[in-house]
Structures are given as C-alpha cells and as structure tokens.
DRENMIVEX-421264 format. One record per residue (C-alpha): residue number from 0; residue in one letter; x, y, z. Coordinates in nm, 4 decimals, padded with zeros to 6 digits, always signed. Example, Ala and Ser with C-alpha at 12.3 -4.5 7.8 and 13.67 -1.06 7.14 Angstrom:
2
REC   num   residu         px         py         pz
REC     0        A   +01.2300   -00.4500   +00.7800
REC     1        S   +01.3670   -00.1060   +00.7140
END
This chain:
294
REC   num   residu         px         py         pz
REC     0        M   -09.4354   -00.4869   +02.1480
REC     1        T   -09.1398   -00.2734   +02.2716
REC     2        L   -08.9900   -00.6074   +02.4450
REC     3        K   -09.0537   -00.8524   +02.1800
REC     4        L   -08.8390   -00.5515   +01.9659
REC     5        F   -08.5418   -00.5232   +02.2114
REC     6        D   -08.5154   -00.8659   +02.1927
REC     7        S   -08.5305   -00.8536   +01.8398
REC     8        W   -08.2458   -00.5757   +01.8438
REC     9        L   -08.0768   -00.7804   +02.1000
REC    10        G   -08.0506   -01.0970   +01.9482
REC    11        R   -07.8926   -00.9265   +01.5906
REC    12        I   -07.6367   -00.7364   +01.8134
REC    13        L   -07.5314   -01.1002   +01.9921
REC    14        A   -07.5339   -01.2199   +01.6234
REC    15        V   -07.2774   -00.9564   +01.4942
REC    16        V   -07.0461   -01.0358   +01.8142
REC    17        G   -07.1103   -01.3982   +01.7213
REC    18        I   -06.9410   -01.3253   +01.4045
REC    19        L   -06.6652   -01.0888   +01.4789
REC    20        A   -06.5730   -01.3255   +01.7002
REC    21        V   -06.5265   -01.5610   +01.5014
REC    22        L   -06.3743   -01.3299   +01.2596
REC    23        Y   -06.1329   -01.2112   +01.5328
REC    24        S   -06.0345   -01.5912   +01.5847
REC    25        V   -06.0104   -01.6264   +01.1930
REC    26        L   -05.7595   -01.3271   +01.1482
REC    27        H   -05.5927   -01.4084   +01.4957
REC    28        Y   -05.5121   -01.6951   +01.3389
REC    29        V   -05.4217   -01.6239   +00.9694
REC    30        V   -05.2229   -01.3544   +01.1839
REC    31        K   -05.0163   -01.5807   +01.4139
REC    32        A   -04.9228   -01.8410   +01.1682
REC    33        E   -04.8316   -01.5490   +00.8869
REC    34        L   -04.5832   -01.4421   +01.1838
REC    35        S   -04.4603   -01.8107   +01.2601
REC    36        D   -04.4143   -01.8248   +00.8707
REC    37        V   -04.2235   -01.5025   +00.8512
REC    38        G   -04.0596   -01.5750   +01.2009
REC    39        Q   -03.9170   -01.8769   +01.0387
REC    40        R   -03.8444   -01.7554   +00.6861
REC    41        L   -03.6056   -01.5027   +00.8996
REC    42        E   -03.4308   -01.7735   +01.0694
REC    43        V   -03.3642   -01.9702   +00.7150
REC    44        A   -03.2802   -01.6214   +00.6102
REC    45        N   -03.0198   -01.5957   +00.8587
REC    46        T   -02.8921   -01.9206   +00.8412
REC    47        K   -02.8156   -01.8746   +00.4632
REC    48        I   -02.6866   -01.5071   +00.5341
REC    49        A   -02.4824   -01.6928   +00.8136
REC    50        G   -02.3880   -01.9264   +00.5469
REC    51        L   -02.2830   -01.6699   +00.2596
REC    52        G   -02.0117   -01.5054   +00.5372
REC    53        D   -01.8664   -01.8458   +00.5671
REC    54        D   -01.8532   -01.9079   +00.2343
REC    55        I   -01.7181   -01.5266   +00.1381
REC    56        R   -01.4507   -01.6251   +00.4254
REC    57        R   -01.3877   -01.9454   +00.2881
REC    58        I   -01.3464   -01.7804   -00.0859
REC    59        D   -01.1448   -01.4957   +00.0586
REC    60        G   -00.8955   -01.7183   +00.2201
REC    61        D   -00.8647   -01.9707   -00.1000
REC    62        I   -00.8008   -01.6731   -00.2660
REC    63        K   -00.5169   -01.6004   -00.0391
REC    64        K   -00.3644   -01.9418   -00.1019
REC    65        T   -00.3556   -01.8845   -00.3998
REC    66        N   -00.1976   -01.5855   -00.4038
REC    67        D   +00.0263   -01.7615   -00.1762
REC    68        R   +00.1522   -02.0084   -00.4211
REC    69        I   +00.1633   -01.7856   -00.7134
REC    70        D   +00.3643   -01.5230   -00.4740
REC    71        A   +00.6042   -01.8842   -00.3804
REC    72        A   +00.6322   -02.0199   -00.7397
REC    73        L   +00.7420   -01.6614   -00.9007
REC    74        S   +01.0044   -01.6706   -00.6024
REC    75        D   +01.1223   -02.0002   -00.6949
REC    76        A   +01.1101   -01.9294   -01.0227
REC    77        V   +01.3750   -01.6097   -00.9975
REC    78        D   +01.5846   -01.8252   -00.7314
REC    79        K   +01.5989   -02.0713   -00.9686
REC    80        L   +01.7118   -01.8128   -01.2673
REC    81        V   +01.9967   -01.6288   -01.0222
REC    82        G   +02.1032   -01.9866   -00.9147
REC    83        S   +02.0983   -02.1549   -01.3125
REC    84        K   +02.4510   -02.1975   -01.4954
REC    85        K   +02.3241   -02.2894   -01.8223
REC    86        I   +02.1306   -01.9335   -01.8697
REC    87        S   +02.3698   -01.6677   -02.0014
REC    88        A   +02.3636   -01.3115   -01.8654
REC    89        T   +02.1426   -01.2383   -02.1313
REC    90        G   +01.9244   -01.4860   -02.0961
REC    91        K   +01.8854   -01.3972   -01.7334
REC    92        L   +01.8254   -01.0068   -01.8300
REC    93        E   +01.4885   -01.1538   -02.0674
REC    94        R   +01.3674   -01.3670   -01.8198
REC    95        G   +01.4181   -01.1596   -01.4773
REC    96        Q   +01.2123   -00.8814   -01.6724
REC    97        V   +00.9424   -01.1031   -01.7780
REC    98        I   +00.9308   -01.2347   -01.4172
REC    99        L   +00.9112   -00.8934   -01.2654
REC   100        S   +00.6634   -00.7231   -01.5334
REC   101        L   +00.3940   -01.0215   -01.4227
REC   102        A   +00.4515   -01.0163   -01.0579
REC   103        T   +00.4334   -00.6193   -01.0815
REC   104        S   +00.0752   -00.6447   -01.2816
REC   105        I   -00.0370   -00.8830   -01.0539
REC   106        N   +00.0652   -00.7653   -00.7643
REC   107        A   +00.2207   -01.0146   -00.6543
REC   108        K   +00.4820   -01.0388   -00.3608
REC   109        L   +00.7674   -01.1803   -00.4254
REC   110        R   +00.9993   -01.3178   -00.1282
REC   111        P   +01.2178   -00.9697   -00.0742
REC   112        A   +01.4969   -01.2240   -00.0457
REC   113        S   +01.4444   -01.3476   -00.3784
REC   114        V   +01.4167   -00.9906   -00.4756
REC   115        V   +01.7916   -00.9179   -00.3522
REC   116        S   +01.9568   -01.1850   -00.4879
REC   117        Y   +01.8282   -01.1245   -00.7969
REC   118        G   +01.9248   -00.7163   -00.7512
REC   119        K   +02.2900   -00.8215   -00.7051
REC   120        L   +02.2807   -01.0585   -01.0133
REC   121        V   +02.1746   -00.7528   -01.1938
REC   122        S   +02.4368   -00.5121   -01.0188
REC   123        G   +02.6945   -00.6331   -01.1496
REC   124        L   +02.6361   -00.6904   -01.5028
REC   125        T   +02.5487   -00.3174   -01.5228
REC   126        A   +02.9269   -00.2887   -01.5007
REC   127        S   +02.9278   -00.4011   -01.8893
REC   128        S   +02.6010   -00.4294   -01.9752
REC   129        P   +02.4227   -00.1355   -02.0057
REC   130        A   +02.1367   -00.2816   -02.0520
REC   131        A   +02.1154   -00.4420   -01.7517
REC   132        W   +01.9924   -00.0814   -01.5817
REC   133        Q   +01.6426   -00.0682   -01.7216
REC   134        N   +01.6588   -00.4465   -01.4889
REC   135        L   +01.8355   -00.2984   -01.2471
REC   136        T   +01.6161   +00.0036   -01.2179
REC   137        Q   +01.2896   -00.1926   -01.2529
REC   138        A   +01.4551   -00.4249   -00.9203
REC   139        V   +01.4662   -00.1433   -00.7240
REC   140        N   +01.0964   -00.0147   -00.8685
REC   141        Y   +00.9538   -00.3671   -00.7199
REC   142        R   +01.1554   -00.3222   -00.3888
REC   143        T   +00.9626   +00.0110   -00.3014
REC   144        F   +00.6123   -00.1813   -00.4432
REC   145        L   +00.7516   -00.5245   -00.1126
REC   146        N   +00.7816   -00.1793   +00.0861
REC   147        A   +00.4738   -00.0967   +00.1883
REC   148        D   +00.4229   -00.4409   +00.4100
REC   149        Y   +00.7302   -00.3102   +00.6503
REC   150        V   +00.7174   +00.0403   +00.7034
REC   151        P   +00.6596   +00.1498   +00.9521
REC   152        K   +00.3238   +00.2933   +01.0908
REC   153        P   +00.3371   +00.6507   +01.2787
REC   154        G   +00.0236   +00.7230   +01.2840
REC   155        D   -00.1817   +01.0395   +01.1712
REC   156        F   -00.0179   +01.3821   +01.0575
REC   157        T   +00.1167   +01.5444   +01.3622
REC   158        P   -00.0086   +01.9332   +01.3446
REC   159        A   +00.2640   +02.1678   +01.3303
REC   160        T   +00.2432   +02.3350   +01.6344
REC   161        G   +00.3776   +02.6956   +01.4212
REC   162        K   +00.6961   +02.7059   +01.7259
REC   163        E   +00.8516   +02.4601   +01.4991
REC   164        D   +01.2102   +02.6318   +01.3865
REC   165        Y   +01.2546   +02.4068   +01.0644
REC   166        S   +01.2307   +02.4650   +00.7144
REC   167        S   +01.1951   +02.1878   +00.4728
REC   168        E   +01.3736   +02.1726   +00.1256
REC   169        V   +01.3081   +01.9176   -00.1290
REC   170        I   +01.4460   +01.9447   -00.4156
REC   171        I   +01.2550   +01.9646   -00.7347
REC   172        A   +01.4290   +01.7483   -01.0554
REC   173        S   +01.1785   +01.7854   -01.2374
REC   174        P   +00.9035   +02.0324   -01.2079
REC   175        P   +00.5848   +01.9521   -01.2896
REC   176        P   +00.3149   +02.0656   -01.6285
REC   177        P   +00.1986   +02.3723   -01.5454
REC   178        G   -00.0890   +02.3948   -01.2632
REC   179        G   +00.0232   +02.0577   -01.1657
REC   180        L   +00.1406   +01.9847   -00.7778
REC   181        A   +00.4711   +01.8654   -00.7584
REC   182        L   +00.4990   +01.6769   -00.3804
REC   183        T   +00.3299   +01.7415   -00.0479
REC   184        V   +00.5130   +01.7459   +00.2673
REC   185        G   +00.3715   +01.6508   +00.6043
REC   186        F   +00.5250   +01.5808   +00.9534
REC   187        A   +00.4461   +01.2385   +01.1425
REC   188        G   +00.5481   +01.0075   +01.3899
REC   189        G   +00.4726   +01.2746   +01.7106
REC   190        H   +00.7183   +01.5486   +01.8665
REC   191        V   +01.0380   +01.3889   +01.9528
REC   192        P   +01.3869   +01.5540   +02.0606
REC   193        D   +01.5741   +01.7185   +01.8185
REC   194        Q   +01.8652   +01.4454   +01.8056
REC   195        E   +01.6191   +01.1666   +01.6959
REC   196        S   +01.3837   +01.4375   +01.4647
REC   197        A   +01.3610   +01.3422   +01.1019
REC   198        R   +01.5271   +01.6389   +00.8535
REC   199        L   +01.4652   +01.6710   +00.4637
REC   200        E   +01.6754   +01.9366   +00.3588
REC   201        T   +02.0156   +01.9735   +00.1468
REC   202        I   +02.3956   +01.9357   +00.1877
REC   203        S   +02.4500   +02.2660   +00.0602
REC   204        K   +02.2321   +02.4442   +00.2687
REC   205        P   +02.1991   +02.2419   +00.6434
REC   206        R   +01.9953   +02.3180   +00.9085
REC   207        P   +02.1021   +02.4427   +01.2746
REC   208        H   +01.8903   +02.1656   +01.3703
REC   209        G   +01.6331   +01.8766   +01.3043
REC   210        S   +01.2313   +01.9603   +01.2640
REC   211        G   +01.1220   +01.8223   +01.5710
REC   212        F   +00.8871   +01.5633   +01.4097
REC   213        G   +00.9581   +01.1777   +01.4245
REC   214        F   +00.9130   +01.1676   +01.0794
REC   215        I   +00.8356   +01.3828   +00.7167
REC   216        V   +00.6215   +01.2200   +00.5004
REC   217        V   +00.6962   +01.2922   +00.1123
REC   218        E   +00.3755   +01.2054   -00.0993
REC   219        G   +00.4716   +01.2437   -00.4526
REC   220        G   +00.3455   +01.4542   -00.7022
REC   221        A   +00.3322   +01.5258   -01.1367
REC   222        G   +00.7211   +01.6434   -01.0314
REC   223        A   +01.0467   +01.4478   -00.9780
REC   224        I   +01.2449   +01.4395   -00.6046
REC   225        G   +01.5763   +01.5155   -00.6648
REC   226        L   +01.8318   +01.2962   -00.3976
REC   227        D   +02.1522   +01.4836   -00.5279
REC   228        N   +02.2560   +01.7615   -00.2642
REC   229        A   +01.9796   +01.5974   -00.0237
REC   230        Y   +02.0095   +01.5140   +00.3067
REC   231        L   +01.6796   +01.3394   +00.4003
REC   232        K   +01.6978   +01.1172   +00.7740
REC   233        N   +01.3633   +00.9504   +00.8852
REC   234        V   +01.1700   +01.0335   +00.5580
REC   235        I   +00.8453   +00.8093   +00.4484
REC   236        V   +00.8687   +00.9309   +00.0653
REC   237        R   +00.5407   +00.7817   -00.1013
REC   238        N   +00.4152   +00.7371   -00.4465
REC   239        A   +00.7010   +00.9510   -00.6095
REC   240        H   +00.9297   +00.9567   -00.8730
REC   241        V   +01.2820   +01.0232   -00.7654
REC   242        M   +01.6056   +01.0963   -00.9476
REC   243        Y   +01.9421   +01.0387   -00.8909
REC   244        S   +02.2565   +01.1218   -01.0774
REC   245        G   +02.5650   +01.0207   -00.8751
REC   246        G   +02.5795   +01.3217   -00.6574
REC   247        P   +02.6684   +01.4261   -00.2339
REC   248        T   +02.3661   +01.2488   -00.1015
REC   249        K   +02.3017   +01.1371   +00.2646
REC   250        L   +02.0307   +00.8996   +00.4000
REC   251        E   +01.9182   +00.7810   +00.6920
REC   252        N   +01.6289   +00.6314   +00.7676
REC   253        V   +01.4845   +00.6714   +00.4674
REC   254        Y   +01.2181   +00.4599   +00.2856
REC   255        F   +01.0819   +00.4764   -00.0127
REC   256        V   +00.7106   +00.2655   -00.0857
REC   257        N   +00.5775   +00.2356   -00.4317
REC   258        C   +00.7887   +00.4314   -00.5843
REC   259        T   +00.9873   +00.4609   -00.9604
REC   260        F   +01.3588   +00.5805   -01.0003
REC   261        T   +01.5102   +00.7385   -01.2911
REC   262        F   +01.9454   +00.7209   -01.2844
REC   263        P   +02.0637   +01.0106   -01.5602
REC   264        V   +02.3259   +00.9151   -01.7328
REC   265        L   +02.5094   +01.2113   -01.6690
REC   266        R   +02.8357   +01.0239   -01.7632
REC   267        A   +03.1249   +00.8224   -01.9410
REC   268        Q   +03.2056   +00.6309   -01.6404
REC   269        P   +02.9797   +00.3412   -01.4776
REC   270        Q   +02.6781   +00.4614   -01.2868
REC   271        Q   +02.9050   +00.3413   -00.9513
REC   272        R   +02.7151   +00.5836   -00.7077
REC   273        E   +02.3720   +00.5023   -00.8811
REC   274        R   +02.4636   +00.0762   -00.8479
REC   275        Q   +02.5640   +00.1661   -00.4934
REC   276        L   +02.1844   +00.3099   -00.3702
REC   277        S   +01.9956   +00.0955   -00.5616
REC   278        D   +02.1819   -00.1960   -00.3698
REC   279        A   +02.1381   +00.0175   -00.0751
REC   280        I   +01.7207   +00.0029   -00.1730
REC   281        L   +01.7206   -00.3840   -00.2797
REC   282        E   +01.8751   -00.4771   +00.0703
REC   283        A   +01.6710   -00.2915   +00.2920
REC   284        V   +01.3532   -00.1768   +00.3469
REC   285        S   +01.5197   +00.1522   +00.5732
REC   286        V   +01.7262   +00.2788   +00.3634
REC   287        N   +02.1381   +00.4785   +00.5054
REC   288        F   +02.3295   +00.5601   +00.2134
REC   289        S   +02.6132   +00.8117   +00.1881
REC   290        N   +02.7721   +00.9428   -00.1379
REC   291        P   +03.1593   +00.9079   -00.0140
REC   292        L   +03.2089   +01.2249   -00.1687
REC   293        V   +03.0103   +01.3735   +00.1245
END
C-alpha cells in the first residue's frame, strides 16, 4: 500500500516537472524571441537616429549655404550701390540704410571690404550732408558686429596676482541709471613684459608703466564709455556704448566688438576727428588712432 502511494506521488511529481519543463521551454522561446525583437527594434532605432543625425547635418549645411548666399547677395547689393553712377547721394544713403538694417536684423555677415567701401562713401558725404552721419554711425556699429569673428581670443580672464602696480581708469561719458552697472573691467592674455602690456587710462593722468597683462577687456553695461582724453592699448571693448566728441585720444591695438557709437555734435565745424575715427574703425579690426592734438 505504501509503495503504491509512493508511486502515485512520484508520478504526480514527474508530471509537474514535465509541465514545468514545457513551460520553461515555452517561456525561454518567448523571451528569446522578444529579446531578439527588441534587439532588432534597437538596431532600427539606432539606424533611424544615425539617419536623423545625417539629416540634421544636411539641414545645417543647407542653412549655411543659404546664409552664405544671403550674405553674398547683400554684399553684392552694397557694392553695386557704391559703384552706381545713376543713383543720387541721397538715394545711396537711403538704400544703404535699408540694406544695413536688413543685414543687422537677420545677423547677415557682409563682406568686410563691402562695408569699408560703403563706409568711405558715406564718410565723404558727411562733410556736406548732416544726414549722412546716421548712416556712418550705422556702418561703424555694423562693422563692430563683424569684428566678433576676427577679434583675438585671449582665453579666459587672467586673475590679478595683487602685485601689479597699475590702476586702470575708464571715462564714463554717460553714467548709468541708479543701481545700474556702468561697465566691468577684466584682464586677459596672461602676463607680458611691461612695454607690451595693455593700458586703460587717461591722457591727462598717464601711468608710469603698463598693466602687465596681455589684454584688458572692457565689458559694457548701462553707462557709456568716453574716448575723449582716453588712452587705450591692447584693449577689447565689448557690448558697450561708446561716445567720442573729437577730443584728444590715443588708441593702440583696440578692438570694438558689438558696440554702438555716438558722436555728439559739440562744435559748429565739421566733425573731422570723429570722421577719422569712424574711418579707422571701418578699415581695420584692430584700431590704431591718435588725434593729432595729442
């Protein structure tokens, strides 16, 4: 009796084991199939992602080509405008203002040579046309926008060691509103010999030696920087509003980037010094200009 009961339980156990084995085989097959399907889906997804990356690069390339065509078309329009003998001086000022306004609004990058030629045309008209000053200022401002691609990259700011015996001085031509920050001054380009180092001071109070740094970086704020009575050497002026009224000034290797300019009318005579500074900014990324009065 006991033997029969044992055989009965053994048979049930073996039956259960058999069923479990079948279930295991089925589950193994199903899981393996699912994993295989997941793997295939991942491969498809990776392929699509790679294709999407190619599409993005292709779109970026198309956008760049389109931007290049726009830049070239606007530059050609400026060149044709400058060289035209049929368009009056007033017409050239009006059309040039429209072209530069469009270029500014869409961040188009005209050829620097085109901007220089247009600036020279406008500069020549300022002697007889006060309205041309607005165009000249517009051209100068736009040129400083282009300078962002050409200004030297001095690297991260160079911290002062505390041993530098130099006090920079900036002329604030228009103070900021209460609570506003006029500007910030930092040093960059590492430490260099005195004769090669940057300066930011006034002509009336010259420092006995340079700063000891490769560059001084002036970051604009809510105030306006004045160039009258200013001596700047190896200075990068960024995102600032700049004013110049034709007074004594000395600029050596100065870079203006994304700046706006104002040339206040303080004299009845033609603004020769302001025009000369505008020409210097238009013609070169690195500005070297000295008022003959200095």
